[in-house]
C-alpha positions in Angstrom: -64.1 -10.4 113.4 -64.4 -14.2 113.4 -66.1 -14.0 110.1 -63.6 -11.6 108.6 -60.7 -13.8 110.1 -62.2 -16.9 108.6 -62.6 -15.1 105.2 -59.0 -13.9 105.4 -57.9 -17.5 106.3 -59.8 -18.9 103.4 -58.3 -16.3 101.1 -54.9 -17.0 102.4 -55.5 -20.7 101.9 -56.7 -20.1 98.4 -53.6 -18.0 97.5 -51.3 -20.8 99.0 -53.1 -23.4 97.0 -52.9 -21.2 93.8 -49.3 -20.5 94.3 -48.7 -24.2 94.7 -50.7 -24.9 91.5 -48.8 -22.3 89.7 -45.5 -23.7 90.8 -46.6 -27.2 89.8 -47.7 -25.9 86.4 -44.5 -24.1 85.9 -42.7 -27.3 86.8 -44.6 -29.3 84.3 -44.1 -26.6 81.7 -40.4 -26.6 82.4 -40.2 -30.3 82.3 -42.1 -30.2 78.9 -39.8 -27.7 77.5 -36.7 -29.6 78.8 -38.1 -32.7 77.3 -38.8 -30.9 73.9 -35.3 -29.4 74.0 -33.7 -32.9 74.8 -35.9 -34.5 71.8 -34.7 -31.8 69.4 -31.1 -32.2 70.5 -31.4 -35.9 70.1 -32.9 -35.6 66.7 -30.5 -33.0 65.5 -27.4 -34.7 67.0 -26.8 -37.0 64.1 -27.1 -34.1 61.6 -23.6 -32.6 62.2 -22.1 -36.1 61.7 -24.3 -36.7 58.6 -23.3 -33.4 57.2 -19.6 -34.0 57.9 -20.0 -37.5 56.1 -21.5 -35.8 53.1 -18.9 -33.1 53.2 -16.2 -35.8 53.1 -18.1 -37.4 50.1 -18.6 -34.1 48.6 -14.8 -33.2 48.7 -12.8 -34.3 45.6 -9.2 -35.3 46.0 -8.3 -33.2 43.0 -9.8 -31.5 40.0 -9.7 -33.6 36.9 -10.9 -31.2 34.2 -12.1 -32.2 30.7 -12.2 -29.3 28.3 -14.7 -30.0 25.4 -13.4 -27.4 23.2 -9.6 -27.1 23.4 -9.3 -23.7 21.9 -6.3 -23.0 24.1 -3.0 -25.1 23.8 -2.9 -27.7 26.6 0.5 -26.3 27.7 -1.0 -22.9 28.4 -3.8 -24.3 30.4 -1.5 -26.5 32.5 0.8 -23.6 33.2 -2.0 -21.2 33.9 -4.2 -23.5 36.1 -1.7 -25.3 38.2 -4.3 -26.4 40.7 -6.2 -28.8 38.3 -5.3 -31.8 36.1 -6.4 -31.8 32.5 -7.6 -35.2 31.3 -8.3 -36.5 27.8 -11.6 -38.4 28.6 -14.8 -37.1 30.0 -15.4 -40.2 32.0 -12.1 -39.7 33.8 -13.1 -36.0 34.8 -14.9 -34.6 37.7 -15.5 -31.3 36.1 -16.2 -30.5 32.4 -15.8 -27.2 30.6 -17.9 -26.4 27.6 -17.7 -23.3 25.6 -20.1 -21.7 23.0 -19.7 -18.4 21.1 -21.7 -15.9 19.3 -21.0 -12.5 17.8 -22.7 -9.2 18.9 -21.8 -5.7 17.8 -18.3 -6.3 17.1 -17.6 -8.5 20.2 -17.0 -12.3 20.3 -19.0 -13.5 23.3 -17.8 -16.8 24.8 -20.0 -18.5 27.3 -18.2 -20.9 29.4 -20.1 -23.7 31.5 -18.5 -25.5 34.3 -20.3 -28.7 35.3 -19.3 -30.8 38.1 -19.8 -34.6 38.0 -19.1 -37.6 40.2 -18.4 -36.3 43.6 -18.7 -32.7 42.4 -22.2 -33.4 40.9 -24.6 -30.4 41.3 -21.8 -27.7 41.4 -22.3 -25.9 38.1 -21.3 -22.4 37.1 -21.4 -20.3 34.0 -19.3 -17.3 33.0 -19.3 -15.0 30.0 -16.3 -13.6 28.3 -16.3 -10.7 25.8 -13.5 -10.3 23.3 -13.1 -7.9 20.4 -13.4 -9.6 17.0 -10.0 -8.3 15.8 -8.1 -9.5 19.0 -4.9 -11.3 18.3 -5.0 -15.1 18.6 -2.5 -15.3 21.5 -4.2 -12.7 23.5 -7.6 -14.5 23.0 -6.1 -17.8 24.3 -4.7 -15.9 27.3 -8.0 -14.4 28.1 -9.8 -17.7 27.7 -7.3 -19.4 30.0 -7.7 -16.9 32.6 -11.5 -17.2 32.4 -11.2 -21.0 32.9 -8.9 -20.5 35.8 -11.3 -18.1 37.5 -14.3 -20.3 36.9 -12.6 -23.4 38.4 -11.6 -21.6 41.6 -15.1 -22.4 43.4 -14.7 -26.0 42.4 -11.1 -26.1 43.6 -12.6 -25.0 47.0 -13.9 -28.5 47.3 -10.4 -30.0 47.1 -7.4 -30.1 49.5 -5.8 -27.6 47.1 -8.2 -25.0 48.6 -5.8 -24.5 51.5 -3.1 -23.4 49.2 -5.2 -21.0 47.1 -4.5 -17.4 47.4 -6.8 -14.8 45.6 -5.6 -11.3 45.0 -6.4 -8.6 42.5 -3.5 -7.6 40.1 -3.5 -4.0 38.6 -2.2 -5.6 35.4 -2.3 -9.2 34.3 0.9 -10.2 32.7 0.5 -12.5 29.5 1.3 -16.1 29.8 3.7 -17.4 27.3 4.7 -21.0 26.6 8.6 -21.6 26.4 9.0 -24.7 24.3 12.5 -25.5 23.2 11.1 -27.9 20.6 8.5 -25.6 19.3 5.8 -28.1 19.6 7.6 -30.7 17.3 7.4 -34.4 18.3 9.9 -36.8 16.6 9.8 -40.6 16.5 12.2 -43.0 15.2 11.7 -46.8 14.9 13.5 -49.8 13.4 13.0 -53.5 13.5 14.2 -56.6 11.9 13.0 -60.2 11.8 15.3 -63.3 11.1 14.1 -66.7 10.7 15.5 -69.9 9.1 16.2 -73.6 9.0 18.3 -75.9 6.9 16.5 -75.4 3.6 14.7 -72.0 4.3 15.6 -68.5 5.5 13.7 -65.3 5.9 14.9 -61.8 6.6 12.9 -58.6 6.9 13.9 -55.0 7.9 11.7 -52.0 8.5 12.4 -48.4 9.5 10.3 -45.3 10.1 11.0 -41.7 11.0 8.2 -39.3 11.7 8.1 -35.5 12.7 4.8 -34.0 13.9 3.8 -30.5 15.0 0.2 -29.9 16.0 -1.3 -26.7 17.3 -4.8 -25.3 17.2 -3.9 -23.4 13.9 -1.5 -25.7 12.1 -1.0 -29.5 11.7 2.1 -30.8 10.1 2.8 -34.5 9.8 5.8 -35.9 8.1 7.0 -39.5 7.8 9.6 -41.5 5.9 9.6 -45.4 5.9 11.3 -48.3 4.2 11.1 -52.0 4.0 13.1 -55.0 2.8 12.1 -58.6 2.5 14.2 -61.6 1.4 13.2 -65.4 1.3 15.5 -68.2 0.3 14.5 -71.8 -0.5 16.6 -74.8 -1.2 15.1 -77.9 -2.9 17.4 -80.8 -3.9 20.1 -79.1 -5.9 18.1 -75.8 -6.5 18.3 -72.5 -4.6 15.5 -70.0 -5.0 15.7 -66.5 -3.8 12.8 -64.0 -3.6 13.2 -60.5 -2.5 11.1 -57.2 -2.5 11.6 -53.6 -1.1 9.8 -50.4 -1.0 9.9 -46.9 0.6 7.7 -44.0 0.9 7.4 -40.4 2.1 4.2 -39.0 3.3 3.5 -35.4 4.5 0.6 -33.3 5.5 0.4 -29.5 6.0 -3.1 -28.2 7.2 -4.3 -24.8 8.2 -7.3 -23.9 10.3 -9.9 -21.4 8.9 -12.3 -20.9 11.7 -14.8 -23.4 13.1 -15.9 -25.2 9.9 -13.1 -24.8 7.2 -9.6 -26.0 6.7 -7.2 -26.1 3.7 -4.1 -28.3 3.4 -1.9 -30.3 1.1 -0.7 -33.9 1.0 2.6 -35.0 -0.5 3.7 -38.6 -1.2 6.6 -40.3 -2.8 6.5 -44.0 -3.3 8.5 -46.9 -4.6 7.3 -50.6 -4.4 8.4 -53.7 -6.2 5.1 -55.3 -5.0 3.0 -52.7 -6.8 5.4 -52.4 -10.0 6.1 -48.8 -9.0 9.6 -47.7 -9.6 9.0 -44.1 -8.6 5.8 -42.0 -8.0 5.0 -38.7 -6.6 1.9 -36.9 -5.9 0.9 -33.5 -4.7 -2.7 -33.2 -3.3 -4.1 -29.8 -2.4 -7.1 -30.4 -0.3 -10.0 -28.5 1.3 -12.3 -29.7 4.2 -15.6 -28.6 5.6 -16.8 -29.8 9.0 -20.7 -29.6 9.2 -20.4 -29.5 13.1 -18.0 -26.9 14.6 -14.5 -28.2 15.2 -15.1 -27.2 18.8 -17.4 -30.1 19.1 -14.9 -32.5 17.7 -14.7 -34.4 21.0 -18.3 -35.6 20.6 -19.1 -35.5 16.9 -17.5 -34.8 13.4 -18.9 -34.9 9.8 -16.0 -33.8 7.7 -16.3 -33.4 3.9 -12.9 -33.5 2.3 -12.0 -32.9 -1.4 -8.5 -33.3 -2.8 -7.0 -33.1 -6.3 -4.1 -35.5 -6.8 -1.3 -34.6 -9.5 1.9 -36.3 -10.2 4.0 -38.6 -12.4 4.5 -42.4 -12.1 7.2 -44.7 -13.5 7.0 -48.5 -13.5 9.5 -51.3 -13.1 7.8 -53.4 -16.0 5.4 -52.4 -18.7 1.8 -52.3 -17.3 -1.2 -54.0 -18.8 -2.1 -50.6 -20.4 1.3 -50.6 -22.2 2.8 -47.8 -20.1 6.2 -47.6 -18.5 5.5 -44.1 -17.3 2.6 -41.6 -17.2 1.3 -38.5 -15.7 -1.7 -38.9 -13.5 -4.6 -36.6 -12.3 -7.3 -37.8 -10.0 -9.6 -36.5 -7.5 -11.0 -37.8 -4.3 -14.2 -36.7 -2.3 -14.8 -38.1 1.1 -17.0 -37.5 4.2 -15.9 -38.7 7.7 -18.6 -39.3 10.3 -17.4 -39.8 13.8 -19.6 -39.9 17.0 -18.1 -40.3 20.4 -20.2 -41.1 23.4 -19.3 -42.4 27.0 -20.0 -45.9 25.9 -17.5 -45.7 22.9 -17.0 -44.5 19.4 -18.6 -45.2 16.1 -17.2 -44.1 12.7 -18.7 -44.9 9.3 -18.6 -43.8 5.7 -17.7 -44.2 2.1 -14.9 -42.9 0.0 -14.3 -42.7 -3.7 -11.8 -41.5 -6.3 -11.2 -41.7 -10.1 -8.6 -40.9 -12.8 -9.4 -38.0 -15.1 -7.9 -39.6 -18.2 -10.2 -42.6 -17.9 -13.3 -42.3 -15.7 -13.7 -46.1 -15.7 -10.7 -46.3 -13.5 -12.3 -45.5 -10.1 -12.4 -47.0 -6.6 -15.1 -46.9 -3.9 -14.6 -47.9 -0.4 -17.1 -48.5 2.4 -16.2 -49.1 6.0 -17.5 -49.0 9.6 -15.5 -49.0 12.9 -17.2 -49.6 16.3 -15.5 -49.4 19.6 -17.7 -50.3 22.6 -16.2 -49.6 26.2 -17.4 -52.2 28.5 -15.6 -50.9 31.6 -12.8 -48.7 32.3 -9.9 -49.2 29.8 -11.5 -52.4 28.2 -13.2 -52.2 24.8 -14.5 -54.5 22.1 -13.7 -53.3 18.6 -15.4 -54.4 15.3 -14.2 -53.3 12.0 -15.3 -54.1 8.5 -14.7 -52.6 5.1 -15.3 -53.4 1.5 -13.8 -51.9 -1.7 -14.7 -51.8 -5.3 -11.5 -51.6 -7.1 -11.2 -50.6 -10.8 -8.0 -48.4 -10.7 -5.1 -50.8 -10.6 -3.2 -49.3 -13.4 0.3 -50.4 -12.4 -0.2 -54.1 -12.8 2.6 -55.7 -14.9 1.8 -56.8 -18.3 3.9 -59.9 -18.1 1.7 -61.3 -15.2 2.9 -63.2 -12.2 4.4 -66.6 -11.9 3.2 -69.1 -9.4 6.1 -68.1 -7.2 5.0 -64.5 -7.3 1.5 -65.5 -6.4 2.6 -67.8 -3.5 5.1 -65.4 -2.1 2.9 -62.3 -2.8 5.7 -60.6 -4.6 3.4 -58.8 -7.0 0.1 -57.2 -6.8 -2.5 -59.2 -8.7 -5.5 -57.8 -10.6 -8.8 -57.8 -8.6 -12.1 -56.0 -8.8 -12.8 -56.0 -5.0 -11.4 -56.3 -1.5 -12.9 -56.9 1.8 -11.8 -57.0 5.4 -13.5 -57.8 8.8 -12.0 -58.0 12.2 -13.2 -58.5 15.8 -10.9 -57.8 18.8 -10.6 -56.4 22.2 -8.3 -53.9 23.6 -7.2 -52.7 27.2 -5.4 -49.6 27.9 -4.0 -48.0 31.0 -1.5 -45.3 32.1 -1.6 -41.7 31.8 -5.0 -39.9 31.2 -3.5 -36.5 30.9 -3.5 -36.0 27.1 -5.5 -34.1 24.5 -6.1 -33.9 20.8 -5.9 -30.3 20.0 -6.7 -30.3 16.3 -9.0 -32.8 14.6 -8.6 -31.5 11.0 -8.0 -34.1 8.3 -8.3 -36.9 10.9 -6.1 -37.9 13.7 -3.2 -39.3 11.6 -2.7 -41.9 14.3 -3.2 -44.9 12.0 -6.8 -45.6 13.0 -9.6 -46.1 10.6 -11.6 -43.1 9.4 -14.9 -43.1 7.4 -15.5 -41.2 4.3 -18.3 -40.5 1.7 -17.1 -39.9 -1.9 -17.9 -40.3 -5.5 
């Protein structure tokens, strides 16, 4: 009994010791787990804050969209996509939209790529739109505008506008039409004068211009009328000398788009100038243009080949050096305009040439380069140079020019060449919400355009 009792006591002691050890082990394990959980919590605690900070950086204040191929009039896009702003420069945008097309089995397949940049970098989407080849132009524009709107919705979710977006399925999509009381016409009227004088000298000049432009993806119409008048008066001892000159002109362009590469159009001009000895001259110039790159890429690159045939009469104030007071002129012009646009700026270069058919020795060749380098937002350095080989001055007066005419530049003088070079800087600011919707036959904005011709 004593042995048994001792064994029982020993076993009991062993069970107590084992229980204590298990409790201690459990406490140690629990402490380790607690320590591990606290470590994980401590490590993960900054993550929500970091994610929130990234979320704030990742959220855009608004969608600024640059559409590389503006196949849809800007007015339709603005009306259809009211939650986004459409800008004219890729560097101002946080979303770019690019479109490519192909034709398969009677269908026009348009691939639309939405690429986020700046704070939306990395958010890229692609959609595909299928349209029948014979679909009306307006319906195509409406379908493309709707596809752009749909593709921008995920990106709009990263802006405060997300709280105001409502998505619903309509059984029938109503077409969007632009109601423009001006029918896309833009008019401009300007006039200025300059008066200067002293006791023995006075100078007056007057200039006026009126223009009317209508630009759509299919048509480009540009019309302008201008006139100028200059008068100088000099007094020396008992003599008074008065010099004056004047001129006026009308210029017009009507161009029609013929797909992604071709355009046709016609220029018309009416001119009168005492400086050029032209009493009256008119010219009609049918023209055709081929762009090696698709017009849809005009925001990045253009290489336009343009041919025009110029026909019209000319009447002169004085008999010319070719013994003419009037003549009917026919000439041709061939040019190629190369323009490359990058984020750092724009470069344009080329050559242009023309000649008269009645005398092939009467020709002109012009070379030129225009470079604009953007140093920082809105500030650019501009370099322009040109050289012309001139052999077509057929309106020079036979009587020549007096020293007064030369000094006062009242008459155009015979020359075989002309050059020009300039360096300057420019700074622009203001609205970024504008688009060029039709690059055909140049911008018509008074800038320099390169050409190749012979």
